[in-house]
Structures are given as structure tokens and as C-alpha cells.
DRENDODREN-987266 format. One record per residue (C-alpha): residue number from 1; chain; y, x, z. Coordinates in nm, 4 decimals. Layout:
  nr kette       c2       c1       c3
 NUM     A        Y        X        Z
...
END
This chain:
  nr kette       c2       c1       c3
   1     A   0.0000   0.0000   0.0000
   2     A   0.3494   0.1221  -0.0835
   3     A   0.4981  -0.1162   0.1777
   4     A   0.4028  -0.4079   0.3974
   5     A   0.6133  -0.7082   0.4899
   6     A   0.5131  -1.0578   0.5961
   7     A   0.8262  -1.1820   0.7716
   8     A   0.9155  -1.4638   0.5286
   9     A   0.7374  -1.7766   0.4071
  10     A   0.6905  -1.6360   0.0570
  11     A   0.4738  -1.3438   0.1734
  12     A   0.2530  -1.2547  -0.1218
  13     A  -0.0709  -1.4548  -0.1341
  14     A   0.0113  -1.5869   0.2134
  15     A  -0.0781  -1.2453   0.3566
  16     A   0.2051  -0.9981   0.2946
  17     A   0.3935  -0.8066   0.0271
  18     A   0.2306  -0.4675  -0.0296
  19     A   0.3666  -0.3546  -0.3700
  20     A   0.7132  -0.5104  -0.3919
  21     A   0.8798  -0.7833  -0.1911
  22     A   0.8707  -1.1331  -0.3384
  23     A   1.2327  -1.1425  -0.2164
  24     A   1.3048  -0.8555  -0.4569
  25     A   1.3301  -0.5641  -0.2158
  26     A   1.1760  -0.2356  -0.3260
  27     A   0.9155  -0.0424  -0.1257
  28     A   1.1873   0.2121  -0.0425
  29     A   1.4174  -0.0550   0.1034
  30     A   1.1315  -0.2245   0.2881
  31     A   1.0207   0.1009   0.4487
  32     A   1.3771   0.1971   0.5390
  33     A   1.4230  -0.1410   0.7039
  34     A   1.1101  -0.0708   0.9096
  35     A   1.2584   0.2641   1.0099
  36     A   1.5927   0.1047   1.0967
  37     A   1.4087  -0.1344   1.3280
  38     A   1.2237   0.1661   1.4782
  39     A   1.5550   0.3456   1.5458
  40     A   1.7109   0.0255   1.6805
  41     A   1.4336   0.0053   1.9382
  42     A   1.5306   0.3591   2.0399
  43     A   1.8926   0.2517   2.0787
  44     A   1.7726  -0.0427   2.2908
  45     A   1.5847   0.2030   2.5161
  46     A   1.8899   0.4235   2.5768
  47     A   2.1183   0.1215   2.6104
  48     A   1.8853  -0.0131   2.8783
  49     A   1.9026   0.3221   3.0558
  50     A   2.2807   0.2925   3.0488
  51     A   2.2568  -0.0582   3.1947
  52     A   2.0436   0.0716   3.4812
  53     A   2.3175   0.3192   3.5695
  54     A   2.6024   0.0732   3.5279
  55     A   2.7360   0.2385   3.2132
  56     A   2.9006   0.0000   2.9676
  57     A   2.7772   0.0444   2.6103
  58     A   2.9203  -0.2262   2.3822
  59     A   2.8834  -0.0029   2.0750
  60     A   2.5060   0.0099   2.1266
  61     A   2.4839  -0.3666   2.1743
  62     A   2.6829  -0.4279   1.8560
  63     A   2.4608  -0.1804   1.6728
  64     A   2.1485  -0.3701   1.7790
  65     A   2.2889  -0.7002   1.6516
  66     A   2.4115  -0.5480   1.3236
  67     A   2.0851  -0.3648   1.2549
  68     A   1.8626  -0.6622   1.3277
  69     A   2.0770  -0.8748   1.0967
  70     A   2.0586  -0.6142   0.8192
  71     A   1.6781  -0.6355   0.8226
  72     A   1.6656  -1.0151   0.7908
  73     A   1.5182  -1.1505   0.4656
  74     A   1.7461  -1.1423   0.1594
  75     A   2.0344  -0.9687   0.3353
  76     A   2.0559  -0.6020   0.2424
  77     A   1.8846  -0.4352  -0.0530
  78     A   2.0983  -0.1176  -0.0482
  79     A   1.8897   0.1862   0.0528
  80     A   2.1960   0.4055   0.0978
  81     A   2.3681   0.1644   0.3376
  82     A   2.0484   0.1191   0.5391
  83     A   2.0097   0.4976   0.5638
  84     A   2.3685   0.5266   0.6855
  85     A   2.2933   0.2689   0.9553
  86     A   1.9879   0.4707   1.0618
  87     A   2.2040   0.7830   1.0922
  88     A   2.4588   0.5883   1.2960
  89     A   2.1770   0.4968   1.5337
  90     A   2.1047   0.8654   1.5929
  91     A   2.4681   0.9232   1.6896
  92     A   2.4642   0.6287   1.9327
  93     A   2.1399   0.7511   2.0899
  94     A   2.2798   1.1008   2.1397
  95     A   2.5960   0.9632   2.2955
  96     A   2.3961   0.7490   2.5389
  97     A   2.1617   1.0371   2.6253
  98     A   2.4609   1.2518   2.7210
  99     A   2.5987   0.9755   2.9434
 100     A   2.2771   0.8643   3.1128
 101     A   2.0991   1.1944   3.1751
 102     A   1.7336   1.1920   3.2717
 103     A   1.5787   0.8540   3.1848
 104     A   1.3624   0.6425   3.4096
 105     A   1.0045   0.6230   3.2829
 106     A   0.8362   0.7574   2.9727
 107     A   1.0557   0.8058   2.6664
 108     A   0.9061   0.6387   2.3549
 109     A   0.9000   0.8156   2.0177
 110     A   1.1593   0.5784   1.8724
 111     A   1.4075   0.7056   2.1348
 112     A   1.3405   1.0718   2.0557
 113     A   1.2823   1.1137   1.6817
 114     A   1.5856   1.1695   1.4626
 115     A   1.7087   1.3783   1.1706
 116     A   1.9971   1.3792   0.9242
 117     A   1.7745   1.4988   0.6376
 118     A   1.7390   1.2215   0.3805
 119     A   1.4008   1.3576   0.2743
 120     A   1.2703   1.3436   0.6320
 121     A   1.4147   0.9959   0.6808
 122     A   1.2400   0.8740   0.3658
 123     A   0.9138   1.0381   0.4716
 124     A   0.9317   0.8922   0.8222
 125     A   1.0100   0.5449   0.6832
 126     A   0.6628   0.5325   0.5299
 127     A   0.4894   0.5907   0.8656
 128     A   0.6341   0.3195   1.0916
 129     A   0.4694   0.0127   0.9395
 130     A   0.4107  -0.2906   1.1601
 131     A   0.0418  -0.2485   1.0756
 132     A   0.0334   0.0486   1.3106
 133     A  -0.0367  -0.2108   1.5800
 134     A  -0.4056  -0.2701   1.5056
 135     A  -0.4657  -0.5578   1.7486
 136     A  -0.3679  -0.8568   1.5343
 137     A  -0.2940  -1.0857   1.8299
 138     A  -0.0645  -0.8320   1.9978
 139     A   0.0958  -0.7597   1.6591
 140     A   0.1427  -1.1311   1.5952
 141     A   0.3201  -1.1929   1.9266
 142     A   0.5366  -0.8831   1.8957
 143     A   0.6423  -0.9817   1.5453
 144     A   0.7141  -1.3355   1.6642
 145     A   0.9519  -1.1824   1.9200
 146     A   1.1058  -0.9478   1.6600
 147     A   1.1674  -1.2259   1.4083
 148     A   1.3138  -1.4462   1.6790
 149     A   1.5466  -1.1605   1.7746
 150     A   1.6512  -1.1190   1.4119
 151     A   1.7491  -1.4852   1.4010
 152     A   1.9352  -1.4465   1.7304
 153     A   2.1195  -1.1444   1.5917
 154     A   2.2474  -1.3506   1.2986
 155     A   2.3917  -1.6161   1.5295
 156     A   2.5288  -1.3564   1.7727
 157     A   2.7082  -1.1712   1.4926
 158     A   2.8751  -1.4870   1.3589
 159     A   2.9932  -1.5693   1.7115
 160     A   3.1125  -1.2112   1.7710
 161     A   3.3200  -1.2248   1.4527
 162     A   3.5096  -1.5110   1.6155
 163     A   3.5473  -1.3223   1.9445
 164     A   3.2622  -1.4845   2.1390
 165     A   2.9704  -1.3104   2.3105
 166     A   2.7068  -1.3744   2.5747
 167     A   2.6085  -1.0761   2.7876
 168     A   2.2799  -1.2351   2.8966
 169     A   2.1767  -1.2743   2.5325
 170     A   2.2669  -0.9108   2.4600
 171     A   2.0624  -0.7952   2.7580
 172     A   1.7659  -1.0073   2.6515
 173     A   1.7730  -0.8681   2.2984
 174     A   1.7128  -0.5258   2.4515
 175     A   1.4387  -0.6645   2.6743
 176     A   1.2671  -0.8223   2.3752
 177     A   1.2831  -0.5026   2.1705
 178     A   1.1500  -0.2960   2.4605
 179     A   0.8589  -0.5376   2.5004
 180     A   0.7523  -0.4584   2.1431
 181     A   0.7180  -0.0862   2.2236
 182     A   0.5459  -0.1394   2.5559
 183     A   0.1763  -0.0768   2.4926
 184     A   0.0759  -0.1968   2.8401
 185     A   0.1626  -0.5597   2.7627
 186     A  -0.1220  -0.7889   2.6609
 187     A  -0.1279  -1.1414   2.5220
 188     A  -0.0695  -1.3007   2.8621
 189     A   0.2406  -1.0879   2.9216
 190     A   0.3855  -1.1300   2.5726
 191     A   0.3560  -1.5101   2.5510
 192     A   0.6196  -1.5731   2.8217
 193     A   0.8557  -1.3344   2.6413
 194     A   0.8085  -1.5378   2.3228
 195     A   0.9217  -1.8498   2.5103
 196     A   1.2040  -1.6545   2.6751
 197     A   1.3150  -1.5618   2.3235
 198     A   1.3378  -1.9331   2.2481
 199     A   1.5387  -1.9990   2.5641
 200     A   1.7880  -1.7287   2.4675
 201     A   1.7877  -1.8721   2.1174
 202     A   1.9232  -2.1964   2.2627
 203     A   2.1935  -2.0011   2.4440
 204     A   2.3060  -1.8044   2.1391
 205     A   2.3135  -2.1174   1.9222
 206     A   2.5228  -2.2911   2.1888
 207     A   2.7536  -1.9884   2.1857
 208     A   2.7973  -2.0070   1.8092
 209     A   2.8553  -2.3821   1.8248
 210     A   3.1312  -2.3196   2.0791
 211     A   3.2798  -2.0392   1.8678
 212     A   3.2859  -2.2494   1.5516
 213     A   3.4156  -2.5713   1.7041
 214     A   3.6818  -2.4084   1.9228
 215     A   3.8000  -2.2071   1.6224
 216     A   3.7889  -2.4725   1.3500
 217     A   3.7456  -2.8093   1.5210
 218     A   3.4371  -3.0295   1.5444
 219     A   3.2799  -3.1126   1.2065
 220     A   3.3698  -3.4644   1.0973
 221     A   3.2209  -3.7089   0.8497
 222     A   3.3384  -3.5779   0.5138
 223     A   3.3080  -3.6568   0.1450
 224     A   3.2511  -3.3356  -0.0509
 225     A   3.3493  -3.2942  -0.4161
 226     A   3.0746  -3.1571  -0.6442
 227     A   3.2862  -3.1171  -0.9573
 228     A   3.5149  -2.8329  -1.0621
 229     A   3.8856  -2.7744  -1.1207
 230     A   4.0673  -2.6004  -1.4037
 231     A   4.1606  -2.2811  -1.2182
 232     A   3.9508  -1.9658  -1.1872
 233     A   3.7526  -1.9634  -0.8648
 234     A   3.5654  -1.7657  -0.6036
 235     A   3.2270  -1.8958  -0.4921
 236     A   3.1393  -1.8274  -0.1270
 237     A   2.7774  -1.8175  -0.0150
 238     A   2.6082  -1.7153   0.3075
 239     A   2.7059  -1.8378   0.6534
 240     A   3.0085  -1.6586   0.8010
 241     A   3.3021  -1.8925   0.8678
 242     A   3.5402  -1.6125   0.9703
 243     A   3.5058  -1.4544   0.6272
 244     A   3.5613  -1.7952   0.4716
 245     A   3.8781  -1.8558   0.6729
 246     A   4.0273  -1.5177   0.5851
 247     A   3.9511  -1.5634   0.2159
 248     A   4.1127  -1.9097   0.2172
 249     A   4.4287  -1.7666   0.3693
 250     A   4.4465  -1.4747   0.1266
 251     A   4.3915  -1.6917  -0.1821
 252     A   4.6518  -1.9525  -0.0907
 253     A   4.9172  -1.9664  -0.3613
 254     A   4.7347  -1.7243  -0.5936
 255     A   4.6073  -1.9820  -0.8437
 256     A   4.2474  -1.9078  -0.7428
 257     A   4.0309  -2.1965  -0.6173
 258     A   3.7597  -2.1660  -0.3526
 259     A   3.4146  -2.3269  -0.3654
 260     A   3.1213  -2.3227  -0.1250
 261     A   2.7610  -2.2587  -0.2239
 262     A   2.4295  -2.3232  -0.0475
 263     A   2.4599  -2.2697   0.3307
 264     A   2.8401  -2.2516   0.3134
 265     A   2.8535  -2.6222   0.2172
 266     A   2.9238  -2.7324   0.5799
 267     A   3.2570  -2.5459   0.5716
 268     A   3.3720  -2.8645   0.3962
 269     A   3.3200  -3.0550   0.7230
 270     A   3.5588  -2.8530   0.9442
 271     A   3.9092  -2.9946   0.9955
 272     A   4.0749  -2.6502   0.9914
 273     A   3.9692  -2.5834   0.6330
 274     A   4.0730  -2.9173   0.4869
 275     A   4.4422  -2.8269   0.4831
 276     A   4.3852  -2.5760   0.2020
 277     A   4.4572  -2.7555  -0.1249
 278     A   4.2789  -2.4887  -0.3307
 279     A   3.9514  -2.5519  -0.1429
 280     A   3.7900  -2.7626  -0.4154
 281     A   3.4400  -2.8437  -0.2840
 282     A   3.0793  -2.7339  -0.3264
 283     A   2.9218  -2.5783  -0.6358
 284     A   2.5474  -2.5778  -0.6817
 285     A   2.2496  -2.6014  -0.4543
 286     A   2.0232  -2.3889  -0.2345
 287     A   2.0205  -2.0077  -0.2364
 288     A   1.7262  -1.9626  -0.4717
 289     A   1.9096  -2.1337  -0.7613
 290     A   2.1877  -1.8767  -0.7617
 291     A   2.0526  -1.6853  -1.0620
 292     A   2.1607  -1.9737  -1.2851
 293     A   2.4492  -2.1075  -1.0754
 294     A   2.6227  -1.7717  -1.0254
 295     A   2.5967  -1.7262  -1.4019
 296     A   2.7638  -2.0592  -1.4841
 297     A   3.0300  -2.0255  -1.2163
 298     A   3.1971  -1.7583  -1.4318
 299     A   3.4033  -1.6143  -1.1460
 300     A   3.3208  -1.3712  -0.8648
 301     A   3.0878  -1.4612  -0.5791
 302     A   3.1228  -1.3541  -0.2163
 303     A   2.7976  -1.3113  -0.0204
 304     A   2.8979  -1.3205   0.3453
 305     A   2.5450  -1.2837   0.4888
 306     A   2.1825  -1.3094   0.3852
 307     A   2.0306  -1.5404   0.1199
 308     A   2.1066  -1.3032  -0.1687
 309     A   1.8722  -1.3044  -0.4668
 310     A   1.8817  -0.9714  -0.6547
 311     A   2.1511  -1.0434  -0.9155
 312     A   2.1049  -1.0296  -1.2907
 313     A   2.2879  -0.7577  -1.4790
 314     A   2.4833  -1.0297  -1.6622
 315     A   2.6778  -1.1218  -1.3480
 316     A   2.6007  -0.8382  -1.1045
 317     A   2.9525  -0.6975  -1.1362
 318     A   3.0855  -1.0336  -1.0101
 319     A   2.8811  -1.0312  -0.6860
 320     A   3.0690  -0.8955  -0.3835
 321     A   2.8921  -0.8419  -0.0510
 322     A   3.0291  -0.8063   0.2995
 323     A   2.8992  -0.7865   0.6550
 324     A   2.5222  -0.7420   0.6798
 325     A   2.4719  -0.8139   0.3090
 326     A   2.4432  -0.5407   0.0492
 327     A   2.3002  -0.4616  -0.2910
 328     A   2.3111  -0.1311  -0.4757
 329     A   2.5771  -0.1511  -0.7463
 330     A   2.7593  -0.4542  -0.6042
 331     A   3.1068  -0.3944  -0.4597
 332     A   3.1112  -0.4198  -0.0803
 333     A   3.4102  -0.5462   0.1199
 334     A   3.4605  -0.3319   0.4287
 335     A   3.4540  -0.4496   0.7884
 336     A   3.7588  -0.5410   0.9931
 337     A   3.9264  -0.2518   1.1693
 338     A   4.1684  -0.2430   1.4633
 339     A   4.1979  -0.6199   1.4792
 340     A   4.3018  -0.6557   1.1157
 341     A   4.1514  -0.9032   0.8691
 342     A   3.9162  -0.8056   0.5892
 343     A   4.0871  -0.7145   0.2637
 344     A   3.9741  -0.9547  -0.0098
 345     A   4.2338  -0.8403  -0.2635
 346     A   3.9760  -0.6853  -0.4994
 347     A   3.7727  -1.0037  -0.5395
 348     A   4.0903  -1.2122  -0.5710
 349     A   4.2263  -0.9939  -0.8508
 350     A   3.8850  -1.0089  -1.0188
 351     A   3.8877  -1.3892  -1.0005
 352     A   4.2259  -1.4123  -1.1712
 353     A   4.0776  -1.2543  -1.4846
 354     A   3.7843  -1.4984  -1.5085
 355     A   3.7548  -1.8423  -1.6713
 356     A   3.7221  -2.1552  -1.4589
 357     A   3.3723  -2.2572  -1.3476
 358     A   3.1448  -2.4422  -1.5884
 359     A   3.0793  -2.7879  -1.4478
 360     A   2.7130  -2.8435  -1.3620
 361     A   2.7410  -3.1777  -1.1819
 362     A   2.9943  -3.4382  -1.0735
 363     A   3.0282  -3.6838  -0.7891
 364     A   3.0286  -3.6363  -0.4139
 365     A   2.8013  -3.6077  -0.1133
 366     A   2.8572  -3.6920   0.2534
 367     A   2.7990  -3.4706   0.5563
 368     A   2.9474  -3.3651   0.8861
 369     A   2.7096  -3.5285   1.1341
 370     A   2.7108  -3.2567   1.3977
 371     A   2.6442  -3.3545   1.7592
 372     A   3.0046  -3.4478   1.8422
 373     A   3.0208  -3.6877   1.5474
 374     A   2.6802  -3.8396   1.6232
 375     A   2.7867  -3.8864   1.9861
 376     A   3.0810  -4.0924   1.8589
 377     A   2.8291  -4.3142   1.6795
 378     A   2.5866  -4.3228   1.9724
 379     A   2.6342  -4.6899   2.0622
 380     A   2.5861  -4.7928   1.7010
 381     A   2.2742  -4.5755   1.6699
 382     A   2.1232  -4.7011   1.9969
 383     A   2.1850  -5.0615   1.8972
 384     A   2.0171  -4.9998   1.5603
 385     A   1.7111  -4.8585   1.7352
 386     A   1.6938  -5.1380   1.9897
 387     A   1.7251  -5.4031   1.7173
 388     A   1.4506  -5.2388   1.5122
 389     A   1.6825  -5.1540   1.2210
 390     A   1.6012  -4.7860   1.2834
 391     A   1.2416  -4.7210   1.3758
 392     A   1.2186  -4.3450   1.3322
 393     A   1.4326  -4.0332   1.3164
 394     A   1.2772  -3.7546   1.1106
 395     A   1.4067  -3.4022   1.1681
 396     A   1.3817  -3.2232   0.8333
 397     A   1.5875  -2.9138   0.9141
 398     A   1.5256  -2.5607   0.7974
 399     A   1.5157  -2.3618   0.4775
 400     A   1.4614  -2.4243   0.1098
 401     A   1.2674  -2.1904  -0.1176
 402     A   1.1417  -2.1281  -0.4680
 403     A   0.7811  -2.2415  -0.4454
 404     A   0.6787  -2.5645  -0.6191
 405     A   0.5158  -2.6698  -0.2918
 406     A   0.8672  -2.7397  -0.1611
 407     A   0.8897  -3.0416  -0.3907
 408     A   0.6958  -3.2011  -0.1054
 409     A   1.0146  -3.2354   0.1004
 410     A   1.2073  -3.4270  -0.1635
 411     A   0.9061  -3.6518  -0.2243
 412     A   0.8640  -3.7014   0.1517
 413     A   1.2285  -3.8048   0.1915
 414     A   1.2059  -4.0548  -0.0963
 415     A   0.8812  -4.2016   0.0344
 416     A   1.0027  -4.2546   0.3921
 417     A   1.0271  -4.6188   0.5030
 418     A   1.3785  -4.7610   0.4649
 419     A   1.4064  -4.7987   0.8438
 420     A   1.3943  -4.4227   0.9035
 421     A   1.6836  -4.1740   0.9263
 422     A   1.6678  -3.8046   0.8365
 423     A   1.8355  -3.5525   1.0695
 424     A   1.8913  -3.2253   0.8863
 425     A   2.0574  -2.8849   0.9002
 426     A   2.0097  -2.5803   0.6816
 427     A   1.9536  -2.5505   0.3085
 428     A   1.6332  -2.7568   0.3239
 429     A   1.8643  -3.0561   0.2769
 430     A   1.9211  -2.9722  -0.0895
 431     A   1.5818  -3.1271  -0.1599
 432     A   1.7163  -3.4723  -0.0668
 433     A   2.0890  -3.4735   0.0213
 434     A   2.1851  -3.5872  -0.3284
 435     A   1.9235  -3.8627  -0.3501
 436     A   2.0462  -4.2264  -0.3312
 437     A   1.8728  -4.3012  -0.0007
 438     A   2.1366  -4.5485   0.1174
 439     A   2.2253  -4.6375   0.4764
 440     A   2.1187  -4.8565   0.7662
 441     A   2.4004  -5.0793   0.8849
 442     A   2.6564  -4.8197   0.7783
 443     A   2.4609  -4.5252   0.9196
 444     A   2.3645  -4.2915   0.6319
 445     A   1.9930  -4.2260   0.6072
 446     A   2.0617  -3.8527   0.5766
 447     A   2.2668  -3.7138   0.8656
 448     A   2.3580  -3.3547   0.7818
 449     A   2.4595  -3.1502   1.0878
 450     A   2.5456  -2.8388   0.8863
 451     A   2.4054  -2.4890   0.8388
 452     A   2.0754  -2.3609   0.9762
 453     A   2.3126  -2.2091   1.2342
 454     A   2.3926  -2.5666   1.3381
 455     A   2.0362  -2.6653   1.4240
 456     A   2.1615  -2.6614   1.7818
 457     A   2.3359  -2.9890   1.6957
 458     A   2.0010  -3.1536   1.6302
 459     A   1.8747  -3.0467   1.9724
 460     A   2.1919  -3.1772   2.1404
 461     A   2.1608  -3.5035   1.9470
 462     A   1.8021  -3.5466   2.0658
 463     A   1.8989  -3.4768   2.4275
 464     A   2.1869  -3.7261   2.4080
 465     A   1.9546  -3.9924   2.2665
 466     A   1.7066  -3.9162   2.5449
 467     A   1.9855  -3.9781   2.7957
 468     A   2.1059  -4.2916   2.6179
 469     A   1.7577  -4.4441   2.6287
 470     A   1.6977  -4.3342   2.9886
 471     A   1.3839  -4.1361   2.9018
 472     A   1.2289  -3.8578   3.1097
 473     A   1.0694  -3.6667   2.8243
 474     A   1.2271  -3.5688   2.4931
 475     A   0.8905  -3.6323   2.3277
 476     A   0.9160  -4.0028   2.4148
 477     A   1.1979  -4.0455   2.1615
 478     A   1.1271  -4.2053   1.8211
 479     A   1.1777  -3.8618   1.6633
 480     A   0.9279  -3.6597   1.4593
 481     A   0.9698  -3.3082   1.3265
 482     A   0.8824  -3.2017   0.9726
 483     A   1.0513  -2.8637   0.9415
 484     A   1.0604  -2.6304   0.6423
 485     A   1.0944  -2.2587   0.7098
 486     A   1.1652  -1.9508   0.5034
 487     A   1.3108  -1.6682   0.7104
 488     A   1.3792  -1.5477   1.0617
 489     A   1.6629  -1.7829   1.1581
 490     A   1.4101  -2.0627   1.1180
 491     A   1.1815  -1.8704   1.3555
 492     A   1.4390  -1.8707   1.6353
 493     A   1.5088  -2.2409   1.5741
 494     A   1.1362  -2.3109   1.6128
 495     A   1.1143  -2.1037   1.9317
 496     A   1.4234  -2.2792   2.0684
 497     A   1.2637  -2.6198   2.0110
 498     A   0.9477  -2.5027   2.1883
 499     A   1.1592  -2.3773   2.4801
 500     A   1.3144  -2.7253   2.5015
 501     A   0.9667  -2.8705   2.5341
 502     A   0.9483  -3.0332   2.1914
 503     A   0.5891  -3.0858   2.0796
 504     A   0.3997  -3.1815   1.7644
 505     A   0.6278  -3.0007   1.5194
 506     A   0.5009  -2.9884   1.1628
 507     A   0.5870  -2.6592   0.9927
 508     A   0.5611  -2.5915   0.6223
 509     A   0.5124  -2.5551   0.3399
 510     A   0.2746  -2.2944   0.4882
 511     A   0.2304  -2.1552   0.8372
 512     A   0.3657  -1.7995   0.8906
 513     A   0.1468  -1.5172   0.7658
 514     A   0.2352  -1.3116   1.0725
 515     A   0.0594  -1.5560   1.3051
 516     A  -0.2951  -1.4482   1.3823
 517     A  -0.5633  -1.7192   1.4074
 518     A  -0.5740  -1.6856   1.7863
 519     A  -0.1966  -1.7080   1.8275
 520     A  -0.1900  -2.0060   1.5907
 521     A  -0.4529  -2.1750   1.8078
 522     A  -0.2390  -2.1200   2.1180
 523     A   0.0613  -2.2807   1.9469
 524     A  -0.1561  -2.5717   1.8346
 525     A  -0.3141  -2.6256   2.1767
 526     A   0.0004  -2.5825   2.3884
 527     A   0.2661  -2.7282   2.1577
 528     A   0.0881  -2.9291   1.8904
 529     A   0.2203  -2.7134   1.6064
 530     A   0.0729  -2.8299   1.2766
 531     A   0.0982  -2.7826   0.9037
 532     A   0.1670  -3.0315   0.6277
 533     A  -0.0784  -3.2085   0.3980
 534     A   0.0151  -3.4763   0.1424
 535     A   0.3270  -3.6913   0.1586
 536     A   0.1215  -4.0083   0.1993
 537     A  -0.1004  -3.8682   0.4753
 538     A   0.1900  -3.7149   0.6662
 539     A   0.4025  -4.0305   0.6570
 540     A   0.1053  -4.2334   0.7801
 541     A   0.0361  -3.9823   1.0600
 542     A   0.3932  -3.8973   1.1674
 543     A   0.6043  -4.2013   1.0872
 544     A   0.3870  -4.5120   1.0698
 545     A   0.1381  -4.4429   1.3478
END
């Protein structure tokens, strides 16, 4: 094998990518990402030593978040940038070593090994595969923790960009990483850490919700334009609202329009962004359709985070990355320094030279049903349930993907009884958010809470309904879960739901390749985790029974 990766749903043959990533990453990038994770664990070790001695180390904590985010699926394909991050980790380790002195306990290899030789870095990157852990159950649980931490890192970075942090989450991220290099921990010791990862996932999602809503207002029911204007435009994809805000400000009055794509769609729901007249609406669909949609958009595209498909040469020069995202040959917009904003002047000047977007659809869609908005409708929703007008809520949050098996989710939504309401967040909604599913007494049958980052809203909504109905157990609600997953942010959402005590979640279109049979059995026995079958069978089992 030239590489091995099984962190996403599209792992080759349902086992793992061993020649080239289905996501498009090369063996070199895959191996360097493994090495970056290895070095990040070393930084976590020395940062923990600093904590023990009361030494503040915010640079190390930021490094851990940044590095974990860089290794998330479809974020960074740039070998040079990943290597630079590895080298930065060496510098942080050396700085912490000098401050902390003799460490407590045995020092792991990841906290000792380092070099500035690119040849040695490349050679080492081929030796730190996750398959080095030969016990598949231990490997499965450790990877479950790692992927949960990667999802947490994404949320923590978005919150940090808005000036919000949670020290307990930062400390736990180190604890989780250290657990994955502790060879004395068995299955019984690792399982509680998996659930603790979910608990901290709830906390970091609550933090991001607070950061977003205090910065931009609570999302509100909104009608989103799907057509195009006559001006040249910039298409914004990814998840980072701070980047979006700064770009809106810098493009005001320039004659350049702004459009959202994929997971940036929910930016249309925030009150703070609606004042910008050049914010036209949403263009296109889920991330995996970008190879055609970026082509037809005609103007430059800003990738603020992950969900980047390796671009075609025909439009590669129009793809700009920033933050954790990167691709060799694509211009990268540098980070903020000394409290200043990012400089988007290059992409703005590029946009001015491009034709307006080619229209690919017209009409509108409705969204903005985050927890604050649903709470405002609570009496209406409760009355609809009590009267029998609404018999079931179906949570269909999560990710979309390229496989034909994902047609299941659109078919499932269309086949649901007319007395059921879909609660969604994430790009999975593109399978059904443009279908004419109607409403129930004025309540739309698709309630979109926002990005995958906003899955917290669905949990808050469920807890508020539990309170409204006076129930003791969240599982007594008329809510079922049919969740689609693709990458690691979906993993932390799943772990968060388990930490909340939610049971009988259906996960698809396939169960994760990184789960061993024994670990899968534990999740089935303790939490009722299950897969999907046919639309007809699943509706009968989940909705009608």
C-alpha cells in the first residue's frame, strides 16, 4: 500500500483507500497528514506538561485545533503547506520543552522525533500509518476519538475566529489525543473517552452557536434566491462566517456580487448579512457538484474550509483557498494578523474581470429554522402534534456525497407520510430541500436549521420539545433519526447525540469502515445504532411502526 485512509464514508470498497484517496488526495498528502497528526500528538504531550506546571500555552492549543482541521476530509491537498505545519509543530515542541523541563512520565516518540529535512519528513510520513495499531478494536476506538476530535477542531476554529473559546474543550482535545498514544488503555478504558468526546462535542457546538448568534443574530425564516444577477460575482463555499462577513464588507460598492454555495447557504438566514444589497443568494447544490457548478459560475470561488473537490484545470486559477483549506496551485489568502481583517483584494480584482454567473436554476427556497426560530413556533408545533396533524419528526441531518446510494435520502423524503416533518442541518438537505413537499398548517415539512455546524440546533429543538411535552426521556419523543454521514464533523455530531442519550439512530448510506465488528456490536447493543435498507422497509420500521 502506498497509503491508507478510511476516515470518510467513501473509503474505497468500504475498507480504505490504499492507492489514492477517493477524495482526490495523493499518497504523499495522505502520508503527510498522518505525520502531521503524529506531530500534533507530540505537541499535545508537551502542552499537557505545560498545563501540569501552570504554564499558559495558547499557541500550542491553537496549533492542535489548526492541525486537526487541516487533516479533515477534503480540506487541504497541499503537501508543501502540510509540511510547513509539521515544521511549525517542531518549533512549538522545542519551545514547550525549554519551558517545562523534565517531563512527568515516559516521553512518547511523537514528542521526541523531529527534523527539518524534507527528505526525512517524507520518509517518516510513510511509517506512521494508523495500521500500526494491530488490534482492530483498539484501533477502531482510537480512530473514533481522533475523528471526533477533528470534528471538534472544525467547530472550535470557527468559534475562535469570532473570538470565542472554551478552555475545557481545549484541555479535553489534549486528553483525547494523549489517550490515542497510551498503549496501556484497553477497550473498557477507551469507551468512556469516546463518550466524553461526544460530551465535549456538545459543548463546542454550543460555543459555536453562541459565537455565531451573538455575532450575526439568530437565524430567521428566510426566502433565498436561487437565480443570478447581471454583475460579476464571487462564490463562497465552506463554513466560516467570519470570512464571509469580511468579504461582504470588502466587496460593498465594488460592483461584485456575492453568492453562497453548499454549506454556506445558511449565511442567507442571518440578519446581519441581509443588509448587504450585493448579497444575491445561493448558487448550486452540495459540495460534490462543484466541478460543474464552479465551471458555470464563471467568477472566482472562495473555499473557506473543507469540502473542496480537486479543481479542474479549466477553473483552477479561479479557486482561492483560505484557513485550513489548500490546494497546490490555487492562490491562498493569508491569515489575519495583529487583529486586522483578511485581505480579499486579490479575489475581488479577479472577479471584476470575469463575466456574470451562468444561471443554472431559478426560484427560491426557505430555511432558517434554527432552535431560536423553532422555539418561537413551539406552541404551534405542539398543537400540531397533539391534534395529530404532525405524527413524526424525522431528523435527516448530515452530509451529502457522490455515491448513487445517496439517492435513497431524496426518495425517503418524498415517500414520507404527509404528516411527518423533516428536521435537517448540513448539506444532506440538498437531496430534498428543493422538492415540493409542502407544509402542515403553515409549518414547512422541511425545517432547515443550517450548516452541519448547526446540528446543535436540532439537539436543542429536541430537548425543548421534550420539555414542552413533559417527558422524562428524549427517546419518548415522536422523533426518529435517519442521518447521512460523510466526514469527521458528522462523527462528532453522532457522538454528541449518543452523549445526550439518543438511541436507535440510523446511519448511512454505509456504516464507517473504521468501526471494527466488535465496536459496531457495542454501538448496536448500547445505543441501537443501525444501518439503512430500502426506503419502503425503513419508513415502515422507523415512521409507521
